[in-house]
N, C-alpha and C positions, 0 to 999 in steps of 0.2 A: 539392519546391521550389515548384511551381505552387500547391499548396494553401496553403503557408505565406505566400506572397506575397499571394494573394487573400484569405485569411481573416484573417491577422494583420498584414498590411502589413509583413511582415518584410523589412527592408532588407538584412540579412545574406544571406538566401536570394536576394534579388534580385541582390545583388552576385555570389553564386556562379553564378547563372544567367548573368549578364552575361559573366563571365570564362570560363565553360564554353562558351558558344555563339558568342562574338564572333569568334574566329579563323575558324571554318568559315563563318559568315555573311559575314564580310568577304571571304573568298576567293570565295564565290559571287557577291557584288556585283562584285568585281574582274573576274571572268570576263565580266561583261556590260559594265562601264564602262571597263575598261582603265586605271583610275586608283585608286591606293590611297587618295588623299585623298577622292575622291568616294565610294568604297566605304565608307570609314569614316564619312562623313557619313550615308549612307543607313542603315547598320546602327545607328548611334547614334540616329538619328531613330526607327527601328522599336522599338528597345529602350526609348527614353524613352516612346513611346506605350504600350508594355506596362505600364510603371510607372503612367502616368497612368490607364490603364483596368484597373488591378489588381483592382478590385472585380468585374469581369466575367470575370476570367481563368479561372474554373472552367467557364465555358461552352465553352471551347475543348477539343475532344476530344484533339487531337494537337498539343501546343504546338510541338514541333520543326518539324513540317510547316508549321504556321501561320507560324512565324518565317521559314522559307525562302521561303514564298510571299509574305509581306509584303516581304521584302528583294528578291525578284525583281521584284515590282510597283513598289517604290520605285526600284529601279535602272533599270527600263524607263522609268519616268516621268522620272527624271533624265536618262536617255539621250535621250529625246525633246527635253528642254530643250537638251541638248548637240548634238543632231543639226542644229540650225540652222546650226552651223558645219561639221559633218561628216555628210553624208547617206548614207554608205556603211557601215552597220553591219549585220552578219548573224551567224548562228551560226558561219559559217566564220571570222569574225574573232575568235572567242573565244580568250582566252589563259588557260590554267589554270596557276596556280602551286601546286604541291603542297608543303604544309608539314606535317610530321608532328609531332604533339604527343608522340610516344613516344621520340624520339631522346634519349639521354642522353650527356653528354660522355664518359663512360667506356666507351662501346660499343667493341667490338673493331674493328680495321682491316678485317677481312673483312666484318663486318656493314655498315660504312660504305661499303665498295666496292660491295657488293651493292645497298645502298640507292641509291647514286648511279646504278648501272646501271638499276635499276628506274625511277627518276625520269627518266632519259634516254629509256628505252623508252616510258614513258607520254607524255612530251612529243612523241613522234613519232606518237602515235595521231591519227586524224582528230578534229576538234574536238568533234563530238557524242559520239563514242565516249569521248573523254577526259573530257568533262564527266560522262557517265553513270558511268564508272569511278570518278571522284573522289567523286561523290555516294554511290555504293554502297559503295566500299571504304574511303575515308578518312572521309567524314562519316557512314557507316553508316546511311544512310536505307534504308527498306524499298523494294522494287521498286514497290509500288503508290503510295508517297509520291513517288518519283522520277517515276513516270508522271503523277501529278497535277500535280506541280511543273512538268514540262516539257510537259505536255499532249500526251503520246504514250501508246501502249499499253504494258501490262506486257510483252507479247511482244516489242516493240521493245527494251525495257530488257534483257530476257533475251538477245536476239540481239546487241545491241551489247556486252554484257559478255562473251559468248562470243567475239566478234571480238577484243575487247581482250585477253582472257586468252590466246587463241591467238597473237596478235601479240607479246605480252610473252614468252610461252614461246619463240617463235622467236628473238626478240632476245636472250634470256638463255640460249639453247641448253639449255633444260630438257627432259628426256626426257618424251615423251608416253606416256599410258597406252595399252597395246595392247588393241584390241578382241578379245574371245574369241568 
């Protein structure tokens, strides 16, 4: 898609990119801004800039990471503007709303119940742990990309995911592997 957009100014490829990344980027912005409307504005602005600068799109090595970083920066800038009325925002205040692109209406009741239990367990994770879990498992970012995005080490990502998975297993009463 990136090549088609940059080389051929392909609007169809751009629309595919837009619809493919918009939900994840909006959730990422929402985690920072706590406002769906502001999150949508930030993501739309970033994606409009991608179209405006499409001629230089091939210079971007990792487009997905670029988009997440751009959305984070845009959301933080918007947050600074909003901070004039609310000065107490931190990573502890983050709210993550997990939305799965894979749930189909005809899924079984058991799958739906398990999915609900997982969502509840994820919501009970500490904020940074929840954010890292979402970026790794739902948005499928690589550890090094998450580390770059959040400006923390890859080892921290690994540790936070281990904590998240352990807590999820405990909440869901999943059997743990026995060490030999």
